[in-house]
Structure formats: structure tokens, C-alpha cells
N, C-alpha and C positions, 0 to 999 in steps of 0.2 A: 751210678752213671746212667742214665737213661737219656736215649735220645741224642740228636746233635747237639742239643743244648749244652751237654756236658763233654762234646768231643774236644773241647779245648782243653777242659780239665785234665781228660785222658792224656791228651798230648804232651802236658807238662808234668803230670804226676807220674807218667809211664803205667797207668793203670793197665792190667792185661787183659784188656777186652775191646771188642768194638761193640757198640750199643746199637740197638734197634730204635729207629724213629717211629716207635710203635705206638702212635696216638692217632687218634681219629680227628682228621683236619676240621670236621664238622662240629666237633664236641667241646665242651670246655675244658677238656684235658690240656688243650694247646693253650689256653689262656693261664692255667696255673703253671704251665711250664715255661710259658714267658715270663711269669712273675719270678720264678727262680733263676732264669736267665738274666734278667735284670739285677737280681740281688748278687749273683756271682760278680756282675760287672761293676759292684759298688764296693770299693775298699772301705767306705765309711760303715756300710752294713756289717762287713765283716769284722769290722774293729769292735763291735760291742756284742755282749751276750745277748742283749735283747734282739739284736738282728739275727743271731742263731736261732733262738725261739721262734721268730717270726718265720725263718725259712723251714724249720721243723713243721710249723702249722701248715704251710702250704704244701709241704712233702706229703703230710698225711692225706692231702685232698687229692693227692696224684697216685693213690695206691692201685688204681687201675691201669696205670700207664706200665708199659713192659720193663721190668729189670733185666739185666743181662744174665746171661745163661752160665755164669762162672761164680765160684765163691760161694757156692750154696745158696745164692738168691735166686728164686724163680719168679716166673711171670705172676704179676698180681700181689706181690710181698710189699709190705710197707715201706715207701720210698725212704722215710726218714731213717729207718733202720739201715738201709743202704749206705746212706751218707755217713752215718756214724762209724759203720764199719770201714769205709775208705778214708776216713780221717778228713772229710771234707769239711764238716761242719765246726771244726775249731781251726781252720786255716784261713789265711788270707787268700784273696782271689790270685790265682797262679796265672798270672797273667800270660730333507729330503724328500719327507712325505707329507701328507696332508697332517696338519698339527692334530694330535688327538684331544679329545676334551679332557679336562684336568679331572683327576680322580679325587673324589671327595667322599666324606662320610654321607650316609644316607638323610634324607631331608629330616626325618623324624628325631633323629638324634643330634643333627646338627642345628635344629632350630633350638634346642636347649643348650645355649652355650654360656660362657661366661669369659670375661676377659682376666687374664692371669699375667701379672708382672713377672717376667723371667729374670729381670735384673738390669743393670745400669748399662748403656751401650758401652762404656768404657771397661766393663767386666769381660768382654768378649772379643778376642783377638781377631782380625782377619786372617783368613785361611783355616780356621779352627772350627771343631764342632764340640758341642757339649750335650751331655746327657742329664736333662734337667727334670727332678723330681716334681711333680705337681699334686695337687689336691692333697695335701699333707703326706705325701709319699703313697697314695693309692694308685699312682701310675707315673709315667714319664714320656717325656717327647725329646725328640732330638733337634737341637737348635745349631743350625750351621751359619757361619758368618763368613761368606765368600764374595770376593768381587765387590766388596763394599756394601753387599745386601744381606739381610737375615731371612733365613727359610726354617720353618717350622714343620717338622714331619713326624711320622711313627719312629719309634725307637728301636725296632726290631725287626729284622729280616724276614721276609714272608716265607723264605724257604724252610730254615730250621730254626728260626728264631734267635739268630746270633745278633748280640748288641751292636747296632750300627756305629754306636761312637768309637769303637775299637778298630773299624775299618778305614777307609779313605775317603776324602771328600775333593772334588775338583768344582769348578766353577758351575756345572750344571748337574752333577749327579753325587750320590754317594755310594761307595762299594762294600759289600759285605766282606768281613775280614776271614771269614772260612772258604767260601766258594764263588767269590767274586760276582755275586748277584748285584746288578746295578740298578739304582732307582733314582729317575728323574726328580731332582728337587722341586720343580713347578708343577709336574702332573702327579708324582708319586707312582708312575708305571715304571715296571720293571723293564729295561731296555736292553739288557745283555744279562747273561747267565741263567741260573737255574730257577729263580724265582717266577711264580705266575700270577699271584695276586699284586695289587698295589699297596704301597704304605699311604696312610692317609696324610693329607696336606693341609695344614690348618693356616688361617689368614694370621699375618704378623705385622706390626707397624712400631714406629718408633715415636713416642710422646713424651715430651718433657725429659728427653734424655734416657728414658726407660723403654726397655725392648717388652712389648705387650703383645701376647698371643691370644686369639680368640678360639678357646677349646669347647668342645662339647662335654657335658657333664659326664658321659660315658666314653671313655677313650676306646678305640678300637686298634689292634694290633694290625690288621690288615683289611682290605676292602677290594671288591671285584671291579675292575675296570669297566668303562661305558662300551657297550657293544652296539652295533647297528643292527636294527631290526628287520627280520626278512620281509621282503616285498614280493607278494605273490605274482606280481605283473612282471618281475623281472625274471626272465626265462634263462638268463646266462647261468651255466652250471660249472662249478670247479670242483674236480675229484682230486681227494688226497690219498694217495695209495701208501699206507702204513698207519699203525697205530700206536706208536711210541711216543716219547717226548718231543720230538720235532714235528711231527704229526699235529700233536696237541698245541704247540706254540704256533704253527701255521694257521689252524683253524680259527683260533682266537685272533690272531694278527689280522686274518681277513675281515672279521667282523669289527675289530676296533679301527681298521682303516676305512670303514665305511661300505664294504661289499655288502649288498642286499640280495644278490642273487641266491642259488641253491648250492649249499656245499655238502659234499657226500664224503664221508672218510671210512676207508675200508682198511680192516684191521683182520689178519689172518689168526688173532690169539682170542679167546675167549674173556679176557680180562678188560677191565678198564685200564687207559694208560697209567703206568706205574713208575716208580723211581728204579729204574732197573740196576742201577749199581749196588743197591741193597742186597741183590741175589746172592752174590759171593760173599758179602761181608757179613750176612747174618742168616743162619739156615733157619732160625726158629720164627722170624718175624713173619706176620700174617699178611698177606698180599693186601688185603682191605686197609691196614694200616699204612701204607706207603703209596696208596693211589695218588696220582696227580689230579687228575679231574674224573668225576664219575659220570655215569650216563645221563642222570638228570642235568648235570650241567651242561652238556653237549644239547639236550633238549632245550634247555633254558635259552640258548644262544641260536637256536635254530640250525643245528648240524646234524645231519643225518649219520650217526656213528653206527656202523654196521660191522659187529664181530663176527668171528669165524668166516671171514671171506677171504679165501685164497686165491689172489689174483694170478692168473697163469699167463696173461698177456696184456702188454701196453702197447697199443698200435697206435704211433704218433701221426701215421698219415691218414688213416681211417678216423682218427680221434675218438677210439673206442677202448674199453677196458672188459676183458673178459674174466670171469670169476668161475672157479671150480664149482660144477653143480649149482651155478647160480645164474643171474642175469647178465646180460652186456649192458654196460654203462657208457653212453655217448658223454662226451665233455667238450668244453669249450677251452677250457685250460687244465692242465693236470699237474700235480706236484707228486712226485715219488720220494719217499723217505722212507724206505724199507730197512735201512740199517745194514747190518753185517751178520753174517753167521759165523759160529765156531769152525775153525779150521780142524778138518780132520786129516791124521797122518795114514797115509795109505800103505800100511803093512800088513802083512799076515794076523789075523784075528782082529782087524780093527772094527769089523761090525760085530762083534760080541755084544750080547745084551748088557754086560755089565762095564762098558765103556762109555761113559757118560760126558757131556757137555754141558755148560752153564750159559743158557740163554733166556729160557722162561721159567716161571714158578714151577712148571710141572718137571723141568730138568732138576731144579732146585729139591723139589720134594722126592725125587729119587735117590738124590744125593744125601738128603738129610738123615736118613736112617744110619749112614754110614758113620755118623759122627758119635761113635761109642767106644767104649775101651775095648781093646783087642782087635779091632778091625783093622786090616792092612790096606792102605789106600795108596796108590801111585798117583801123583800128579804130574802130569807130561806137559812142560813147559813152565818157565819161570816168567811170564808175564804178570801184569799187575793182577788180572783175574785169577791166574793160578796161583800165585802167592797168597791171595786173600783167601781162596778156597782152602788151601793147605792150612793157614792159620785157624780158620774157623773149625776144620775138622780136628785138628790136633787139640784145640781148647777142650774138646769134649772126651779126649782120650784115645783117639785113633792113633795108630801108627802110621805115620805119613813120610812118604820119600817123594822129593821133588826132582824131575830129571830136567836139567838145564842144559843147553848149548853153550851158555856162557860161563866163565870162570865163577862168577857171582851172580846173584839175581840181579836184574835191572841193569846190568853192565853196558849194554847196547845203548839205552837212552840216558842213564844217569852216571855213568863211568864206573870204574873199578872202585875208587875210594868209597864212594856212598854205596854201592852195591855190596861192598865187604861188611858194612855195618849191618845189612839186612841178613847177610849170610850167617854172621856171627849170632844174630838174634833168632835165626832158625836153629842153630846149633844149641842155644841156650834153652831153647824150648824142645829140645829133643826131637826136631825134624831133621830127617836125614837128607842133605842136598847133595846130589850127584852132578859135579860140574863137568862141562866140556862133553856132554854124553848125548848120543843119539839113539833114538829107538830102533831097534832091529827087527823085533816082532813081540806079538802078544802071544805067549804060550797059553794054550787053552787045555782045559779039562771039562768033559761033559758039557762042551759047548760054550763054556765060559772062561774068561781070563783067569788064570791062576798064578801067573808071573809075567813080568815085563823083561824082556831081554835087551839089554843095552849095551853100546860098543863106546868105549873111551880109548881112543888110539887103537892099540893092538889087543887091547883086552875087552874080553865079553864076559858079562855077568848077568844073572838074573835075579830080580828083585820080587819077593813075594807080594802078590797082590789079590785082594778079595774084590777090588774094583779098580777102575782106572777113571780119572778124571781129567779131561782135556783143558789146558790153559795155554794152548801153543799159537794164540793169536786168531784172527778172524779174516774173512773175506766178505768184499760186498757183496750183497743180495740184490742182483740186477738181472738175473737170467729172464725175468718176466718182460723186462723193456726190450722192444724190438726196434730195428732199423735207426740204431745209433752207433756211434764210434766208441768202442770199448777198449780201456787201457788193459795192459797185461795183467794185471792184478784184479780185473774184473769191475773197476769203477768206469764211470762214464764221464766223458769229457763235457764241461759247461763253459759257458763264458763268465765273466766278472758277475753277473747277475743271477748266476746258478740256472741259466736257461741253457737248454740242449743246443749244441752247435748247428745241429741239422734241422730242428723244429722249433718255430717261435711259440708254440703254445705248450710246450713241454719243459718243465722245470725239475730239477734234481737237487737234493740237499743232504747235508749229514755225511756220513761214512761212505756213501756210494758217489759222492760228486768228487771230480778231480778238476779244480778250478784255478785260473790264473791269481795267484796270491799277490796283493799289491806290494808286499815287502820284497819280494823277489821277482815278480813276472812270470814265474815258472808254474806250471801245472802243478797243483799241490793238492794232496788229500790228507786230511786231518781226521783221525779217529778219537775225538773226544766227546762225551755225552753232553756236557754243556755247549760245545761248539756246534753241535747238531741242533741243539734248541735255537741258537742264535740263527744259524743258517735258515732254519724253518721260518723263523720271523722274516727275515730278510727276502727270502723268496716269495713269500706269501704277500709282502708288502709290493714286491716288483710286480707280481701278478695284478694286483688291484690298481696300483698307480702308475704303470709303466716302470720301464728298467731304468732306476734311479739309485738304488744303494747297492753297495758293494760291502764285502765283509773286510772291515778295518779293524776289528777287535782283535785283541789278543789272546791266543789260545791258553785255556787254563784248565787244570786237572789236579786231582788229589787222590791220595790212596791213604790208607791206615792199616798198619799192622802192629796187633799187640799193644793198642794206644798211641803207637808212635805214627804220627802223620806226616806227610811231606806234601808240600805244594809246589806246583811246577807251572811256570809261566812262560809262554813263548812257543817256538817250534825249532828244537835243535837238531832237526836232521843235518847232517854234514859239518857238525862241529868238529874243529880241529885241536881244541885245548880247553882246558878247565881249570879256573882260578878260585881257590877257596878262601872264603872269609870265615872266621870262627874255627871251632872244634867239631870236625866231622865225626870223632870217635865218640863224643859226647852227646851227639844229636843236636847240635846247637851250631848251625853254620848257614851260610849262604854258597851255593856253588853257581857260578857263572860259566856258561857254555859259550865258548867263543869261536868265531870264524874270522880269522884276520884281527882287525881292530874292533869288529862288531860283536856285541853282545846278543845272541840270537834266543838265548833261554835262561832262565834261572830257576833253581830248586832251592828250596829253604825247609828247614826243621827247627821248631821252637823260635821262630822270628818273626811272626804275624805282627803287623800286616804287611811284611815285606813282598810276599807274593803279589798281593793285588797292587802294591805301589808300583811294582815292576809293570805290571800290565799297564797302568796309567802312563808310566814315563815312556814305554815303548810306543803307545799310542800318540803321546805327544811328540815322539823323537827326541827325548831329552835324555836318553840313556848315556851314561859315561863310555868312553872308549876302553879298550882292554887295558891299554897302557897305562891309562889314569887308575884303574883298580889296581894293578900291579905295583905301581910306584907309590900308592897310599893317598893320592890327592882325590880319590873317590872311594865311596863304600855304599853299603845299604843306607846308612845313616843320611848320607848326601842325596841319595836317589829320593828317599822320602821327604827329606826337607825341599828337594827341587819341585816335587809333586805339590807340596804344601804351598810353597812361594807361587806356584802357578796359579793356585785358586785365590790368591789375593788380588785386590785391585791393583792395577799396574798405574805408576804415575803418568800423566798426560805429558809427553815431551813438548816444550814450546819450539815453535818454528823458528829456524835461524832468522835474523834480521836481514 
């Protein structure tokens, strides 16, 4: 089980590990991984012994890809042996703005093309998509038949190589089944979610009843979008404060939307932007293996990416940015995407050196040595980050206790029934969960924490601790922004375009922004990684083109514990009831979070691509009512069918005489 390619396998086989996406984006390892992903998605391939042999051959070429740190397999071991050990090889597949330039293959490869007949028009139903093997099985493309038109694009998601055919298609885009990355069928661009690169788009036509695609002789999984070139005569300066995922999408979007002025990106870290969720899921993965974009990339699009620049003040009246021990940067427009910082619990002993948070690779490196047999670690907080850390530590033999204010993990967000299955999972893995507890103090000895004293009702107890890891939530990182209205939680109020309510040239996005969400009209803050990426795109587009775009996407997030993944779509704050479809105890269900008759969020396990289908249904405003779910006239199947039907060409209604 290596990388997110096999995350779906882990989900359904219940494999006891989270795998590292530890491959170099710039190397051929990603190509081999994609080949495995495509074979995993082909039941025909799995049905034959020949297919198993072919898979093993590809796996041998992946020996440099990181194997999981469990089950006796270490980094660099032969990947084919890992497949054999997990029983995979013998199993079947367990299943608004200026229009951007079309993303296409580079001219060198695109000039070497050939026409490939994909099939008869009658073979492809409207509203469906098909993974088409081409060139004798040496590659595959995705063919989508939507709204009466054919589209031929790359077959794999550019995030972690998920087979797009397993996702959801609409009239204008296809969504990845794992993490809801959305790709425009006409341009190939990632328009929402965690993808950065585009998927290739190939010309397709209908000739003599046949669907014919013009394909390059060498297929690509992903390509870079088109970026505007820097114009030295354009003196306009945009400054991005932040160096994470939202800053990355913002910088790219500015160039993709045609901005030719100066772009400065200030990061307080020494790293290139990286996939931050990996930090709590895998303590062994190297940072360079999950970098989003490297410094050379930013140079190539003329973005001045300046690391280790701690911004101390953003003055929107003077339109300047001050950096600790550095220069002052004047700006014409500024985007702040500094994210959040871990919440610390201000009890006695909280400043001890062995109380850790998880925010940066340095934090992770402090915690990683604790993942060994006999070490007692107390995780304070049953948040998603806290639970992921607990699982990562326990897998390596640490004695782990989790202190939670809820009766079961995730109860506030997911409800008691769903939380209970994760509580039972912790118990099965010998992780001690202390429910309905609050930390009183950290007992210290020789300046370090030796125990965590907790209170449960009237009872007080101490839990042995060689170290403490905090997973008690986050707070917006906004202290550097001056002369703006700040909410009680530290977030900053913006308008629907992510512009400061007080200053026309200051924008804020991601975890720090409190914006009027179109669904409710209420000022809302959403703490999801891929939401921040999308808001970075939207804010940047508004800075370049004027305030035209608002956030109308559906929030989506995921977590993974011991191979069990949950997808969550929507924004469930304030739900009043939960309706369950399927079997929660068997981790095969859909949970609908209800507020009156409205479904405001959905969580699912073992039901891909229900999560991304719900995202689309919410955007289209075609979700069923709560009463329809309860009386059985609607279900996840009807939701997916409704989305599929919406992708079909609608019959033209004749005007009444």
C-alpha cells in the first residue's frame, strides 16, 4: 500500500496503515504509480493471471517509492512483495472571469499524433464516462459523454492519481472520487479542490458513427496550465502573505488570469509549499516527497517566493508589509492567507518543552521519535489532527492516551453513532480514550511533563506522559493584520469576494476569513485545507479581474484512521438531526446531517463516490429533503442518479401553440 493510489484499497480492505504519498512529482515514479492505479481500476485486468504478472512488473519498477512503516516493510523494499503480502495481487478491484487558455500537451508531443477510434457513438450513454485503453493497453484516456457532447481527457487525477472514471461527471467538469478535485472538461484546468496541474485535453470528433480521438503518441498524466509572462513595465505589485496551499493556488491563479505585474509571496517557513495534512498522518514521509510546488516552479512563473520571512505587520492604510529583520514591502493589493495556528491550553505546565503541536515539518520531526515501543504519549484533543497523530504513534508501538471532551471522538462534528465506531477502533488498537475529560494541569518533573492531570466530573486522575501532543483545534493566525474588524475567534470579516470590509485593496482567504456564505447569508469560517485552496483561487481572481467570483463550492474534507477513510461534504454546523443509510457499525454508510428539511452535510464510508456526488448535488440545489430520505423515496443512489441525469442533454421543450 503505497501513496494515495492505494488509499481506496486501504479503505475497503481495512489495511492497518496510512500510506505516504512519498513519490517525487518530477520523477518517473509517479508514472509507474499511475500505471498501477489504472490497473487497480480495471476489473478485466484483475481477472487474468497475465494482469497480475503485469502489475508485479510495474511494482518492481516502483521499488524506490516509500512503503508503509508497518507490517515489516520499510522504505525502499520491493513493492511487489508488499502487494503479495497484503493479498492484493490475487484480488479483484475492491471497489465569471476571463476565459483561461485551454490546457494542452506541449507542441513537441502534440505534433506526433494519431487518430484513435474509441468506439461507436451508440456504445456511450449520455451522462456517462468511460476509461478507454489505447495503444494496446499502454495507456488510457477518459471519455465523457455529457450534454450530447464527447470530451476526451486524461484518465487520472493530478492530485494523487485517482482514476477519474470512478468519480462524478457533470456537463462541464469531472470530479475525483477521493478528494473532490474538479477538472474542466474543455480546458483540463483544476477549478476546485487540491489539484494543481491540469489534465490533458484531446481533440475528439464523431465520424461515420465512430468516436475518434486525436491522441499524442506519448500520453501524459498531467500538464502545467498556461501562465502569463511578467511584464517589466507593469509596476503593479501584489503581495501574498503566507506560504501554504492557499498561497500557492493564489499565486498561480494570478498568472493564469493574466496578471503581468510583480508578485511577492512571503512565507515564514523554510520549506516550499507542502501537503500539510500529511504531517499528522505519516511521521516518516520526507517533506520533499509531498511538496506542492518547488522554488524552481515559482521562478518559472515569475513569482518572488521569499522564505523565512516572518510578517509582523500588514498596514492596509499605508499599504505596507513589515517583515521581522527584513525590508518593508509596499503593495498595490495584498492577500493574506496565513492559515491557523494550533490552540494551546493555558494550564500549569503548558510551556514545558515536551508539549508539542503539529503544524510544521519541524513539529513533526520533534514528535516522530516518540513513535516507538514503550513511550507514553498523551494526545490532548480528539480532533481529526489529534486522532491521526494518535494512530500514527500507536502504529509504531507507543502507549497512547487521547483526552477528549466528547463522549466519543468526532462527536461534535459527526455525531455519537459515527464517533463510536472510531472510539471502538481506538480500543481495538489499544489506544486509551478518556471521554468527557478536561486537562487540569501538566505535572512536571525536572522541567518536563511527566503526567497529565485530567478531571472527569468529580474525579481527578493522572496519566503518565513522556510527551504531550496537542490536537485541540486551531485559531486564526491574524495578529499581524492591523486596522480591521476581528471576530471573537480571531478571524477577520470579509465580503463575499474575500475583500476586507474596511479596505478595498486587502483580501483575506482560508482559515482566517469570515465571509458571508451564499447558502446561509451568515458570516462563516470554514477550516478545511482544500477550501482554503479554493478561496485562494477565488480571492486572487477577484484581485486581477475585479470582484466577480464568490465561494459557491461545497466544502469537502477527508480523514483516514487505520485504513478507514471518511469523506465529508457540506457544512454541518448547527445540525439538529442525523439520518443514517447503511450500516454504521460495518463502516458502510451515509450519514445525512439535517437542519429541518434541509440536508446541510453528508458523511460517508465505503460509498465512494457518494461524497463528491453530494458536493455536486448541493451546488446544483437538487439534494432531497429530509422527509424524502426518511420515507425511503430518496437515497444516495437517487442523489447520484440525479447528478448523472443533470449531465445529460435535456430535451428541448416545444413552445405551446
